All heavy atoms as an XYZ file, in Angstrom:
1002
protein
N     133.559     66.296    175.362
C     132.482     65.524    174.739
C     132.779     65.371    173.247
O     133.266     66.323    172.622
C     131.129     66.219    174.904
C     130.620     66.303    176.314
S     129.053     67.194    176.452
C     127.937     65.985    175.829
N     132.426     64.269    172.691
C     132.598     64.083    171.262
C     131.467     64.746    170.499
O     130.430     65.137    171.092
C     132.578     62.584    170.916
O     131.265     62.055    171.177
C     133.648     61.820    171.693
N     131.632     64.855    169.201
C     130.594     65.487    168.396
C     129.303     64.658    168.433
O     128.208     65.213    168.445
C     131.088     65.711    166.925
C     130.167     66.714    166.241
C     131.220     64.397    166.180
C     130.750     67.235    164.906
N     129.449     63.344    168.517
C     128.247     62.462    168.604
C     127.495     62.726    169.910
O     126.248     62.800    169.914
C     128.643     61.015    168.500
N     128.212     62.903    171.013
C     127.584     63.139    172.296
C     126.885     64.511    172.305
O     125.764     64.648    172.797
C     128.621     63.091    173.404
C     129.174     61.688    173.653
C     130.419     61.695    174.562
O     131.157     62.691    174.566
O     130.593     60.677    175.298
N     127.548     65.515    171.748
C     126.949     66.862    171.705
C     125.752     66.872    170.759
O     124.727     67.460    171.061
C     128.018     67.875    171.237
C     127.405     69.239    170.993
C     129.132     67.985    172.288
N     125.878     66.170    169.652
C     124.769     66.064    168.708
C     123.519     65.490    169.374
O     122.439     66.013    169.239
C     125.205     65.191    167.544
O     124.140     64.972    166.661
N     123.714     64.445    170.145
C     122.607     63.794    170.858
C     122.080     64.710    171.957
O     120.847     64.853    172.080
C     123.071     62.475    171.414
C     121.962     61.696    172.107
C     122.464     60.338    172.576
C     121.315     59.594    173.270
N     121.740     58.241    173.666
N     122.969     65.324    172.735
C     122.552     66.173    173.842
C     121.694     67.347    173.391
O     120.729     67.711    174.060
C     123.814     66.671    174.555
C     123.538     67.569    175.729
C     124.857     67.950    176.412
N     124.661     68.924    177.461
C     125.637     69.433    178.158
N     126.897     69.051    177.979
N     125.406     70.321    179.092
N     122.053     67.937    172.250
C     121.364     69.157    171.791
C     120.381     68.885    170.649
O     119.785     69.820    170.123
C     122.341     70.228    171.415
C     123.059     70.794    172.628
C     124.308     70.311    173.014
C     122.480     71.777    173.401
C     124.963     70.798    174.131
C     123.134     72.278    174.546
C     124.355     71.761    174.893
O     125.000     72.243    176.002
N     120.307     67.629    170.222
C     119.437     67.242    169.119
C     119.777     68.079    167.874
O     118.882     68.695    167.262
C     117.959     67.407    169.502
C     117.047     66.717    168.497
O     117.442     65.738    167.868
O     115.892     67.203    168.346
N     121.052     68.160    167.570
C     121.545     68.867    166.397
C     122.478     67.898    165.658
O     123.284     67.233    166.314
C     122.382     70.081    166.795
C     121.500     71.113    167.579
C     122.950     70.803    165.563
C     122.278     72.288    168.126
N     122.383     67.840    164.356
C     123.213     66.904    163.630
C     124.696     67.282    163.705
O     125.035     68.447    163.898
C     122.798     66.827    162.157
O     123.186     67.993    161.481
N     125.538     66.314    163.555
C     127.002     66.554    163.553
C     127.358     67.504    162.413
O     128.216     68.389    162.566
C     127.735     65.222    163.422
N     126.707     67.377    161.274
C     126.950     68.248    160.154
C     126.639     69.707    160.511
O     127.352     70.622    160.139
C     126.135     67.847    158.910
C     126.677     66.595    158.236
O     127.848     66.257    158.442
O     125.912     65.937    157.498
N     125.523     69.893    161.216
C     125.139     71.248    161.632
C     126.161     71.837    162.589
O     126.533     73.015    162.512
C     123.738     71.251    162.263
O     122.791     70.778    161.296
C     123.324     72.611    162.737
N     126.641     71.006    163.523
C     127.633     71.456    164.469
C     128.916     71.872    163.744
O     129.521     72.911    164.029
C     127.977     70.372    165.490
C     126.841     70.097    166.497
C     127.129     68.847    167.307
C     126.694     71.298    167.438
N     129.356     71.081    162.752
C     130.531     71.411    161.964
C     130.303     72.705    161.197
O     131.194     73.574    161.109
C     130.878     70.303    160.986
C     131.502     69.053    161.622
C     132.035     68.160    160.524
N     131.965     66.761    160.671
C     130.911     65.974    160.919
N     129.717     66.489    161.013
N     130.995     64.667    160.984
N     129.113     72.884    160.625
C     128.752     74.086    159.868
C     128.801     75.288    160.798
O     129.384     76.311    160.441
C     127.364     73.880    159.266
C     126.770     75.156    158.659
C     127.320     75.681    157.488
C     125.731     75.804    159.256
C     126.791     76.840    156.942
C     125.170     76.944    158.709
C     125.719     77.471    157.548
O     125.183     78.596    157.020
N     128.175     75.193    161.965
C     128.211     76.310    162.934
C     129.631     76.734    163.229
O     129.923     77.920    163.322
C     127.487     75.929    164.226
C     125.978     75.909    164.152
C     125.241     75.476    165.247
C     125.276     76.352    163.030
C     123.859     75.478    165.240
C     123.882     76.328    163.007
C     123.192     75.870    164.106
O     121.793     75.876    164.098
N     130.497     75.774    163.435
C     131.896     76.115    163.714
C     132.581     76.731    162.515
O     133.273     77.740    162.647
C     132.640     74.833    164.147
C     134.086     75.076    164.568
C     134.793     73.816    164.932
O     134.195     72.727    164.974
O     136.017     73.926    165.191
N     132.335     76.181    161.330
C     132.966     76.689    160.100
C     132.588     78.140    159.789
O     133.441     78.915    159.362
C     132.602     75.770    158.921
C     133.321     76.092    157.640
C     133.069     75.096    156.501
N     131.666     74.963    156.142
C     130.907     73.894    156.402
N     131.374     72.864    157.021
N     129.620     73.902    156.014
N     131.326     78.514    160.052
C     130.924     79.837    159.721
C     131.129     80.854    160.843
O     130.815     82.021    160.718
C     129.449     79.906    159.253
C     128.487     79.529    160.386
C     129.229     79.053    158.009
C     127.005     79.760    160.074
N     131.659     80.406    161.973
C     131.947     81.264    163.089
C     130.775     81.514    164.009
O     130.771     82.497    164.745
N     129.789     80.657    163.937
C     128.613     80.775    164.804
C     128.917     80.346    166.225
O     128.334     80.802    167.175
C     127.459     79.982    164.225
C     126.056     80.234    164.761
C     125.714     81.702    164.688
C     125.051     79.414    163.996
N     129.858     79.413    166.332
C     130.393     79.025    167.643
C     131.911     79.119    167.518
O     132.482     78.892    166.418
C     129.958     77.617    168.069
C     130.373     76.545    167.066
C     128.481     77.563    168.318
C     130.091     75.119    167.524
N     132.596     79.460    168.616
C     134.059     79.538    168.540
C     134.655     78.198    168.182
O     134.061     77.157    168.371
C     134.446     79.957    169.955
C     133.225     80.576    170.533
C     132.067     79.876    169.893
N     135.853     78.274    167.634
C     136.559     77.040    167.236
C     136.601     76.040    168.399
O     136.895     76.405    169.516
C     137.996     77.395    166.813
C     138.719     76.264    166.231
C     139.241     76.647    164.855
N     140.006     75.592    164.259
C     139.496     74.731    163.390
N     138.238     74.869    163.035
N     140.220     73.803    162.872
N     136.236     74.781    168.083
C     136.203     73.750    169.084
C     137.585     73.101    169.200
O     138.249     72.849    168.210
C     135.148     72.672    168.695
C     135.161     71.523    169.661
C     133.761     73.313    168.624
N     138.005     72.893    170.448
C     139.294     72.234    170.687
C     139.306     70.854    170.102
O     138.229     70.256    169.907
C     139.550     72.148    172.202
C     139.675     73.468    172.893
C     139.822     73.294    174.424
O     140.081     72.178    174.887
O     139.698     74.321    175.110
N     140.492     70.353    169.798
C     140.638     69.010    169.253
C     141.602     68.203    170.089
O     142.515     68.734    170.685
C     141.106     69.070    167.812
C     140.050     69.775    166.911
C     140.385     69.601    165.464
N     139.381     70.304    164.681
C     138.629     69.670    163.791
N     138.722     68.394    163.598
N     137.747     70.333    163.083
N     141.406     66.902    170.037
C     142.330     65.987    170.723
C     143.611     65.885    169.900
O     143.656     66.416    168.752
C     141.710     64.600    170.907
O     141.493     64.033    169.597
C     140.412     64.650    171.690
N     144.582     65.209    170.399
C     145.848     65.021    169.660
C     145.622     64.325    168.345
O     146.341     64.543    167.363
C     146.849     64.231    170.495
C     147.370     65.001    171.671
C     148.359     64.181    172.494
C     148.796     64.994    173.720
N     149.669     64.222    174.570
N     144.583     63.494    168.304
C     144.275     62.771    167.063
C     143.341     63.551    166.130
O     142.953     63.050    165.083
C     143.682     61.407    167.379
O     142.543     61.542    168.171
N     143.019     64.796    166.512
C     142.226     65.669    165.633
C     140.719     65.561    165.785
O     139.980     66.188    165.055
N     140.269     64.829    166.784
C     138.831     64.674    167.024
C     138.322     65.869    167.868
O     138.995     66.267    168.827
C     138.545     63.346    167.769
C     138.939     62.201    166.863
C     137.065     63.272    168.164
C     138.883     60.847    167.534
N     137.203     66.427    167.472
C     136.642     67.563    168.213
C     136.352     67.141    169.635
O     135.786     66.080    169.895
C     135.347     68.050    167.557
C     135.578     68.870    166.325
C     134.253     69.227    165.660
N     134.454     70.107    164.536
C     134.765     69.682    163.296
N     134.918     68.394    163.079
N     134.892     70.574    162.328
N     136.714     68.041    170.581
C     136.489     67.762    172.001
C     135.744     68.978    172.549
O     136.341     69.991    172.892
C     137.864     67.616    172.704
C     137.684     67.309    174.167
O     136.676     66.737    174.586
N     138.628     67.735    174.989
N     134.429     68.847    172.610
C     133.583     69.914    173.059
C     133.704     70.093    174.571
O     133.496     69.139    175.314
C     132.130     69.657    172.650
C     131.904     69.796    171.177
C     132.088     68.713    170.328
C     131.467     70.997    170.621
C     131.940     68.844    168.967
C     131.276     71.115    169.271
C     131.497     70.016    168.428
O     131.300     70.151    167.096
N     134.006     71.324    174.998
C     134.091     71.635    176.421
C     132.730     72.177    176.866
O     131.835     72.387    176.068
C     135.160     72.705    176.653
O     134.759     73.922    175.936
C     136.521     72.268    176.150
N     132.636     72.424    178.185
C     131.421     73.034    178.697
C     131.182     74.393    178.063
O     130.064     74.774    177.750
C     131.484     73.129    180.221
C     130.159     73.311    180.871
C     129.135     72.210    180.547
O     129.503     71.035    180.464
O     127.939     72.546    180.357
N     132.259     75.136    177.815
C     132.129     76.443    177.137
C     131.583     76.278    175.730
O     130.698     77.043    175.327
C     133.481     77.135    177.110
C     133.407     78.555    176.485
C     134.750     79.277    176.452
O     135.704     78.804    177.087
O     134.782     80.314    175.789
N     132.096     75.292    174.999
C     131.587     75.032    173.667
C     130.098     74.726    173.717
O     129.292     75.207    172.908
C     132.304     73.848    173.007
O     133.672     74.027    172.948
N     129.736     73.884    174.693
C     128.330     73.493    174.819
C     127.463     74.666    175.200
O     126.317     74.776    174.743
C     128.216     72.371    175.863
S     128.893     70.794    175.305
N     127.969     75.595    175.989
C     127.221     76.789    176.334
C     126.917     77.589    175.072
O     125.815     78.127    174.899
C     127.975     77.655    177.330
C     127.972     77.049    178.734
O     127.175     76.194    179.059
N     128.926     77.457    179.547
N     127.894     77.707    174.178
C     127.672     78.401    172.907
C     126.597     77.703    172.077
O     125.738     78.353    171.506
C     128.970     78.489    172.112
C     129.821     79.659    172.496
C     130.900     79.673    173.315
C     129.608     81.018    172.082
N     131.388     80.945    173.439
C     130.592     81.791    172.702
C     128.656     81.633    171.296
C     130.693     83.167    172.516
C     128.750     83.012    171.121
C     129.744     83.750    171.699
N     126.660     76.386    172.028
C     125.706     75.627    171.235
C     124.305     75.819    171.805
O     123.327     76.046    171.064
C     126.087     74.152    171.198
C     127.391     73.993    170.402
C     124.977     73.294    170.563
C     128.109     72.685    170.634
N     124.182     75.797    173.129
C     122.894     76.035    173.754
C     122.345     77.412    173.462
O     121.162     77.564    173.169
N     123.219     78.397    173.500
C     122.815     79.769    173.161
C     122.317     79.849    171.724
O     121.260     80.428    171.445
C     123.969     80.745    173.394
C     123.721     82.182    172.948
C     122.678     82.839    173.835
C     124.995     82.967    172.926
N     123.120     79.295    170.816
C     122.750     79.328    169.386
C     121.427     78.631    169.165
O     120.568     79.187    168.446
C     123.883     78.742    168.532
C     123.403     78.486    167.090
C     125.111     79.604    168.553
N     121.254     77.480    169.733
C     120.009     76.734    169.538
C     118.817     77.556    170.065
O     117.799     77.634    169.397
C     120.087     75.378    170.216
C     118.856     74.558    169.950
C     118.999     73.118    170.371
C     117.710     72.401    170.019
N     117.754     70.983    170.314
N     118.957     78.135    171.239
C     117.895     78.957    171.813
C     117.578     80.163    170.920
O     116.422     80.430    170.611
C     118.325     79.410    173.209
S     117.185     80.586    173.973
N     118.594     80.882    170.524
C     118.419     82.071    169.701
C     117.828     81.742    168.309
O     116.995     82.462    167.810
C     119.716     82.852    169.576
C     120.281     83.392    170.853
S     119.160     84.615    171.574
C     119.372     84.235    173.293
N     118.300     80.659    167.728
C     117.795     80.254    166.424
C     116.307     79.857    166.529
O     115.519     80.176    165.648
C     118.600     79.112    165.813
C     119.995     79.492    165.381
C     120.028     80.525    164.236
N     119.403     79.951    163.051
C     118.595     80.585    162.225
N     118.340     81.879    162.382
N     118.094     79.990    161.185
N     115.936     79.191    167.599
C     114.527     78.803    167.761
C     113.642     80.019    167.924
O     112.450     79.939    167.632
C     114.351     77.832    168.933
O     114.510     78.489    170.146
N     114.215     81.122    168.370
C     113.457     82.358    168.518
C     113.459     83.160    167.212
O     112.856     84.204    167.165
C     114.044     83.198    169.661
N     114.193     82.682    166.189
C     114.202     83.348    164.921
C     115.312     84.388    164.756
O     115.309     85.147    163.795
N     116.250     84.402    165.657
C     117.384     85.361    165.542
C     118.218     84.913    164.344
O     118.563     83.751    164.212
C     118.266     85.357    166.799
C     117.429     85.594    168.062
C     119.405     86.337    166.667
C     116.845     86.961    168.221
N     118.523     85.874    163.443
C     119.281     85.476    162.212
C     120.691     84.985    162.511
O     121.344     85.465    163.460
C     119.348     86.786    161.426
C     118.377     87.716    162.027
C     118.159     87.252    163.435
N     121.125     84.053    161.714
C     122.503     83.521    161.856
C     123.515     84.656    161.789
O     124.498     84.669    162.552
C     122.767     82.453    160.768
C     122.037     81.156    161.158
C     124.242     82.186    160.593
C     122.204     80.038    160.117
N     123.283     85.598    160.917
C     124.260     86.706    160.737
C     124.463     87.453    162.028
O     125.571     87.848    162.396
C     123.801     87.655    159.622
C     123.757     87.044    158.249
C     122.543     86.175    157.990
O     121.562     86.182    158.788
O     122.595     85.428    156.990
N     123.364     87.706    162.764
C     123.485     88.413    164.074
C     124.263     87.590    165.067
O     125.072     88.129    165.833
C     122.105     88.727    164.610
O     121.420     89.652    163.807
N     124.027     86.284    165.066
C     124.720     85.419    166.015
C     126.210     85.303    165.653
O     127.061     85.246    166.565
C     124.048     84.051    166.065
C     122.654     84.038    166.642
C     121.983     82.722    166.454
C     122.684     84.460    168.111
N     126.530     85.267    164.366
C     127.933     85.257    163.962
C     128.624     86.547    164.443
O     129.737     86.497    164.974
C     128.049     85.084    162.442
C     127.598     83.710    162.009
C     129.498     85.379    161.980
C     127.475     83.526    160.490
N     127.936     87.663    164.261
C     128.496     88.936    164.700
C     128.696     88.923    166.223
O     129.736     89.392    166.729
C     127.603     90.101    164.285
C     128.107     91.450    164.677
C     127.206     92.607    164.245
O     126.193     92.352    163.558
O     127.520     93.746    164.614
N     127.716     88.439    166.952
C     127.810     88.358    168.394
C     129.023     87.505    168.820
O     129.783     87.912    169.719
C     126.507     87.824    168.985
C     126.550     87.697    170.476
C     126.335     88.817    171.274
C     126.797     86.489    171.113
C     126.361     88.717    172.661
C     126.839     86.382    172.473
C     126.631     87.498    173.268
O     126.666     87.394    174.630
N     129.173     86.359    168.181
C     130.301     85.485    168.500
C     131.634     86.173    168.209
O     132.543     86.157    169.040
C     130.165     84.185    167.689
S     131.493     82.982    168.045
N     131.710     86.826    167.063
C     132.962     87.529    166.691
C     133.255     88.638    167.700
O     134.426     88.796    168.102
C     132.835     88.080    165.298
N     132.255     89.375    168.099
C     132.452     90.439    169.087
C     132.937     89.871    170.425
O     133.825     90.417    171.060
C     131.153     91.234    169.297
C     130.755     92.182    168.155
C     129.308     92.658    168.371
C     131.708     93.349    168.032
N     132.318     88.760    170.833
C     132.721     88.129    172.088
C     134.187     87.720    172.080
O     134.934     87.942    173.042
C     131.838     86.906    172.381
O     130.454     87.362    172.445
C     132.192     86.253    173.701
N     134.613     87.176    170.955
C     136.009     86.743    170.832
C     136.980     87.912    170.844
O     138.177     87.731    171.142
C     136.206     85.865    169.589
C     135.448     84.553    169.592
C     135.595     83.826    168.272
C     135.918     83.654    170.751
N     136.486     89.099    170.521
C     137.332     90.297    170.524
C     137.616     90.800    171.926
O     138.518     91.606    172.155
C     136.727     91.412    169.691
C     136.744     91.121    168.232
C     135.986     92.159    167.418
O     135.943     93.321    167.820
N     135.377     91.768    166.320
N     136.844     90.346    172.889
C     137.100     90.701    174.274
C     136.184     91.716    174.882
O     135.180     92.132    174.312
N     136.582     92.146    176.089
C     135.762     93.024    176.909
C     135.457     94.379    176.300
O     134.482     95.025    176.676
C     136.437     93.250    178.279
C     136.508     91.957    179.092
O     135.896     90.959    178.684
O     137.196     91.970    180.133
N     136.257     94.819    175.378
C     136.028     96.149    174.767
C     134.783     96.168    173.909
O     134.337     97.219    173.493
C     137.245     96.537    173.906
O     137.389     95.644    172.801
N     134.161     95.020    173.686
C     132.949     94.949    172.849
C     131.681     94.772    173.652
O     130.633     94.510    173.062
C     133.073     93.777    171.850
O     133.092     92.525    172.576
C     134.320     93.896    170.980
N     131.739     94.971    174.968
C     130.525     94.836    175.776
C     129.372     95.662    175.218
O     128.246     95.173    175.084
C     130.772     95.253    177.224
C     131.529     94.294    178.054
C     132.190     94.733    179.197
C     131.613     92.939    177.754
C     132.899     93.833    180.019
C     132.324     92.040    178.539
C     132.962     92.488    179.677
N     129.618     96.930    174.936
C     128.558     97.815    174.482
C     127.983     97.360    173.131
O     126.761     97.380    172.896
C     129.071     99.250    174.373
O     129.370     99.762    175.638
N     128.850     96.964    172.214
C     128.413     96.512    170.908
C     127.569     95.212    171.035
O     126.549     95.081    170.342
C     129.616     96.273    170.002
N     128.010     94.351    171.897
C     127.258     93.096    172.099
C     125.882     93.402    172.701
O     124.869     92.839    172.252
C     128.005     92.152    173.004
C     129.156     91.452    172.343
C     129.767     90.452    173.222
N     130.943     91.020    173.868
C     131.599     90.484    174.881
N     131.178     89.339    175.401
N     132.662     91.063    175.392
N     125.838     94.295    173.701
C     124.592     94.643    174.326
C     123.666     95.288    173.290
O     122.473     94.935    173.214
C     124.806     95.621    175.483
C     123.530     96.018    176.142
C     123.795     97.089    177.201
C     122.698     98.093    177.168
N     122.963     99.337    177.735
N     124.157     96.184    172.484
C     123.376     96.841    171.460
C     122.780     95.823    170.465
O     121.590     95.902    170.147
C     124.242     97.877    170.720
C     123.480     98.679    169.697
C     124.363     99.716    168.991
O     125.233    100.302    169.648
O     124.156     99.888    167.765
N     123.572     94.870    170.069
C     123.114     93.847    169.141
C     121.974     93.051    169.793
O     120.935     92.806    169.159
C     124.281     92.917    168.772
C     124.021     91.900    167.702
C     125.289     91.655    166.900
C     123.485     90.603    168.238
N     122.156     92.664    171.058
C     121.141     91.891    171.742
C     119.869     92.701    171.973
O     118.747     92.155    171.838
C     121.684     91.360    173.065
C     122.790     90.319    172.947
C     123.309     89.954    174.351
C     122.332     89.087    172.224
N     120.007     93.966    172.261
C     118.840     94.842    172.476
C     118.043     94.957    171.163
O     116.803     94.835    171.159
C     119.246     96.253    172.993
C     118.118     97.239    172.877
C     119.737     96.125    174.427
N     118.733     95.112    170.042
C     118.067     95.201    168.745
C     117.300     93.907    168.448
O     116.165     93.928    168.003
C     119.073     95.473    167.616
C     119.630     96.843    167.614
C     120.762     97.019    166.595
O     120.944     96.149    165.733
O     121.475     98.049    166.674
N     117.942     92.770    168.696
C     117.285     91.492    168.444
C     116.108     91.266    169.373
O     115.073     90.737    169.000
C     118.276     90.336    168.531
C     119.310     90.336    167.431
C     118.715     90.286    166.031
O     117.609     89.739    165.829
O     119.343     90.799    165.091
N     116.226     91.727    170.646
C     115.125     91.638    171.573
C     113.929     92.439    171.101
O     112.798     91.977    171.164
C     115.551     92.105    172.990
C     114.393     92.007    173.971
C     114.776     92.483    175.356
N     115.202     93.858    175.325
C     115.760     94.495    176.352
N     115.991     93.836    177.492
N     116.078     95.754    176.299
N     114.183     93.661    170.611
C     113.083     94.486    170.095
C     112.366     93.822    168.927
O     111.144     93.844    168.861
C     113.640     95.863    169.673
C     114.027     96.722    170.851
C     114.800     97.987    170.471
O     115.056     98.180    169.276
O     115.135     98.755    171.380
N     113.131     93.207    168.042
C     112.514     92.452    166.918
C     111.677     91.298    167.433
O     110.595     91.040    166.916
C     113.592     91.981    165.965
C     114.319     93.053    165.191
C     115.403     92.441    164.355
C     116.366     93.456    163.819
N     117.534     92.844    163.137
N     112.231     90.614    168.418
C     111.530     89.461    168.980
C     110.263     89.860    169.682
O     109.210     89.190    169.540
C     112.475     88.689    169.938
C     111.947     87.378    170.507
C     111.547     86.402    169.412
C     113.041     86.755    171.387
N     110.269     90.945    170.449
C     109.074     91.460    171.106
C     107.990     91.791    170.083
O     106.829     91.431    170.270
C     109.415     92.657    172.019
C     108.162     93.398    172.468
C     110.220     92.210    173.215
N     108.405     92.458    169.008
C     107.439     92.789    167.961
C     106.844     91.528    167.326
O     105.650     91.437    167.056
C     108.100     93.655    166.885
N     107.696     90.514    167.110
C     107.252     89.247    166.531
C     106.259     88.573    167.481
O     105.235     88.031    167.032
C     108.454     88.356    166.264
C     108.129     87.064    165.589
C     109.437     86.293    165.329
C     109.169     84.937    164.718
N     110.421     84.204    164.462
N     106.585     88.564    168.763
C     105.678     87.954    169.747
C     104.337     88.674    169.762
O     103.284     88.037    169.823
C     106.309     87.965    171.142
C     107.489     86.969    171.196
C     105.311     87.655    172.247
C     108.366     87.078    172.424
N     104.338     90.004    169.703
C     103.089     90.772    169.686
C     102.276     90.434    168.434
O     101.047     90.266    168.521
C     103.383     92.262    169.746
C     103.886     92.704    171.087
C     104.387     94.129    171.152
O     104.720     94.708    170.111
N     104.531     94.683    172.323
N     102.944     90.304    167.277
C     102.236     89.918    166.055
C     101.629     88.497    166.194
O     100.498     88.273    165.801
C     103.168     89.943    164.848
C     103.522     91.301    164.390
O     102.811     92.274    164.835
O     104.492     91.483    163.638
N     102.411     87.633    166.772
C     101.919     86.236    166.929
C     100.769     86.184    167.925
O      99.813     85.456    167.736
C     103.075     85.342    167.389
C     104.122     85.134    166.317
S     105.513     84.130    166.863
C     104.793     82.533    166.856
N     100.819     87.002    168.985
C      99.751     87.074    169.971
C      98.448     87.580    169.293
O      97.378     87.046    169.526
C     100.120     87.943    171.154
C      99.077     87.990    172.259
C      98.879     86.629    172.876
O      99.829     85.898    173.157
N      97.635     86.289    173.153
N      98.584     88.558    168.441
C      97.446     89.109    167.735
C      96.841     88.024    166.806
O      95.639     87.870    166.734
C      97.870     90.309    166.926
O      96.846     90.790    166.129
N      97.705     87.285    166.136
C      97.237     86.206    165.270
C      96.547     85.137    166.063
O      95.483     84.604    165.674
C      98.436     85.612    164.463
O      99.013     86.651    163.703
C      97.975     84.465    163.594
N      97.117     84.780    167.257
C      96.499     83.772    168.090
C      95.124     84.190    168.559
O      94.177     83.397    168.525
C      97.414     83.502    169.300
C      96.906     82.494    170.320
C      96.737     81.124    169.676
C      97.870     82.416    171.489
N      94.986     85.449    168.947
C      93.697     85.953    169.352
C      92.666     85.864    168.247
O      91.513     85.502    168.441
C      93.844     87.386    169.879
C      94.547     87.452    171.193
C      94.957     88.886    171.579
O      94.549     89.857    170.921
O      95.680     89.024    172.596
N      93.105     86.204    167.044
C      92.206     86.137    165.875
C      91.793     84.688    165.614
O      90.599     84.432    165.323
C      92.877     86.734    164.676
C      91.971     86.941    163.497
C      92.618     87.785    162.478
N      91.645     88.126    161.445
C      91.904     88.881    160.421
N      93.086     89.440    160.268
N      90.962     89.150    159.528
N      92.723     83.786    165.686
C      92.407     82.359    165.462
C      91.446     81.852    166.544
O      90.496     81.125    166.258
C      93.684     81.510    165.476
C      94.523     81.536    164.214
C      95.845     80.857    164.435
C      93.769     80.902    163.056
N      91.702     82.219    167.792
C      90.832     81.795    168.878
C      89.395     82.280    168.660
O      88.438     81.564    168.901
C      91.364     82.271    170.214
C      92.557     81.467    170.706
O      92.785     80.359    170.235
N      93.352     82.042    171.546
N      89.276     83.506    168.206
C      87.950     84.090    167.919
C      87.233     83.312    166.815
O      86.068     82.972    166.950
C      88.085     85.553    167.542
C      86.851     86.364    167.561
C      87.176     87.818    167.351
C      85.925     88.650    167.504
N      86.194     90.089    167.334
N      87.963     82.967    165.764
C      87.358     82.224    164.660
C      86.967     80.829    165.148
O      85.893     80.313    164.792
C      88.321     82.151    163.480
C      88.445     83.433    162.678
C      89.115     83.136    161.343
C      88.833     84.196    160.372
N      87.456     84.309    159.950
N      87.840     80.179    165.880
C      87.537     78.825    166.370
C      86.293     78.873    167.265
O      85.438     78.005    167.152
C      88.752     78.243    167.138
C      89.861     77.938    166.113
C      88.378     77.005    167.919
C      91.233     77.645    166.765
N      86.200     79.876    168.112
C      85.014     79.977    168.974
C      83.743     80.099    168.158
O      82.697     79.537    168.509
C      85.148     81.219    169.904
O      86.169     81.013    170.817
N      83.788     80.893    167.075
C      82.622     81.038    166.200
C      82.213     79.696    165.618
O      81.036     79.375    165.540
C      82.918     82.025    165.088
C      82.890     83.452    165.534
C      83.110     84.380    164.381
N      83.094     85.761    164.825
C      83.874     86.715    164.330
N      84.686     86.448    163.354
N      83.787     87.933    164.797
N      83.200     78.904    165.183
C      82.886     77.609    164.589
C      82.385     76.634    165.635
O      81.498     75.819    165.368
C      84.086     77.031    163.828
C      84.293     77.739    162.498
C      85.375     78.581    162.288
C      83.390     77.547    161.459
C      85.551     79.238    161.085
C      83.550     78.190    160.229
C      84.626     79.011    160.055
O      84.805     79.638    158.855
N      82.897     76.712    166.862
C      82.399     75.839    167.918
C      80.935     76.190    168.221
O      80.128     75.296    168.402
C      83.265     76.006    169.171
C      84.604     75.343    169.018
C      85.582     75.621    170.169
O      85.319     76.550    170.961
O      86.582     74.922    170.271
N      80.630     77.462    168.234
C      79.237     77.886    168.450
C      78.378     77.442    167.284
O      77.239     76.999    167.488
C      79.161     79.399    168.661
N      78.895     77.544    166.066
C      78.143     77.147    164.870
C      77.843     75.661    164.908
O      76.761     75.218    164.456
C      78.887     77.529    163.625
N      78.787     74.880    165.403
C      78.549     73.422    165.498
C      77.393     73.112    166.407
O      76.638     72.167    166.187
C      79.828     72.706    165.978
C      80.925     72.662    164.979
C      82.215     72.056    165.499
O      82.494     72.184    166.748
O      82.969     71.466    164.725
N      77.201     73.943    167.457
C      76.141     73.711    168.408
C      74.772     74.185    167.897
O      73.751     73.571    168.105
C      76.452     74.388    169.736
C      77.615     73.770    170.477
C      77.932     74.531    171.740
C      79.165     73.942    172.400
N      79.662     74.768    173.488
N      74.809     75.344    167.199
C      73.555     75.975    166.770
C      73.184     75.666    165.311
O      72.052     75.862    164.917
C      73.631     77.497    166.936
O      74.660     77.998    166.043
C      73.944     77.904    168.374
N      74.158     75.249    164.563
C      73.920     75.002    163.139
C      74.005     76.278    162.292
O      73.727     76.278    161.107
N      74.361     77.389    162.920
C      74.479     78.667    162.222
C      75.802     79.341    162.590
O      76.231     79.326    163.728
C      73.342     79.628    162.626
C      72.021     79.246    162.001
C      70.859     80.172    162.222
C      70.997     81.415    162.955
N      69.737     82.173    163.078
N      76.397     79.967    161.579
C      77.616     80.712    161.802
C      77.290     82.173    162.060
O      76.637     82.810    161.257
C      78.538     80.595    160.558
C      79.961     81.103    160.698
C      80.688     80.363    161.828
C      80.742     80.878    159.410
N      77.655     82.660    163.233
C      77.344     83.994    163.658
C      78.596     84.885    163.477
O      79.654     84.584    164.007
C      76.894     84.013    165.132
C      76.427     85.365    165.577
O      76.513     86.340    164.856
N      75.911     85.394    166.798
N      78.473     85.965    162.734
C      79.628     86.858    162.468
C      79.636     88.098    163.370
O      80.346     89.024    163.104
C      79.658     87.272    160.998
C      79.922     86.091    160.120
C      79.057     85.439    159.370
C      81.175     85.460    159.947
N      79.670     84.383    158.715
C      81.000     84.377    159.046
C      82.457     85.660    160.466
C      82.035     83.535    158.670
C      83.485     84.811    160.066
C      83.267     83.755    159.192
N      78.842     88.088    164.425
C      78.818     89.244    165.326
C      80.096     89.409    166.070
O      80.669     88.581    166.616
C      77.655     89.121    166.319
C      76.312     89.169    165.593
O      76.285     89.654    164.451
O      75.336     88.686    166.172
């Protein structure tokens, strides 16, 4: 796939794809004889992973480290797992914080909905 096709498929700009490759966030993308990037299914799998992890707030630095470890081979299974476990723990904590915030917002909204009906704001 060309960079334009991948950009459209994943809704990521071509500049971002080049940046990801340059900083080691995705492994080096193969090129055609004329030097044009040729994204394989493996390349696309990396892009999908990065997009998913970034949308969850996983830091670029962690993903770069994960990519580098993966390229080092099977001897890094434990290190990769440890990195992912750490990021999962952070994500679970973030989700719990967000859930708490959502509950608080829902409570406040309910109070205002009741106030709209009664004309009084109840803080009970």
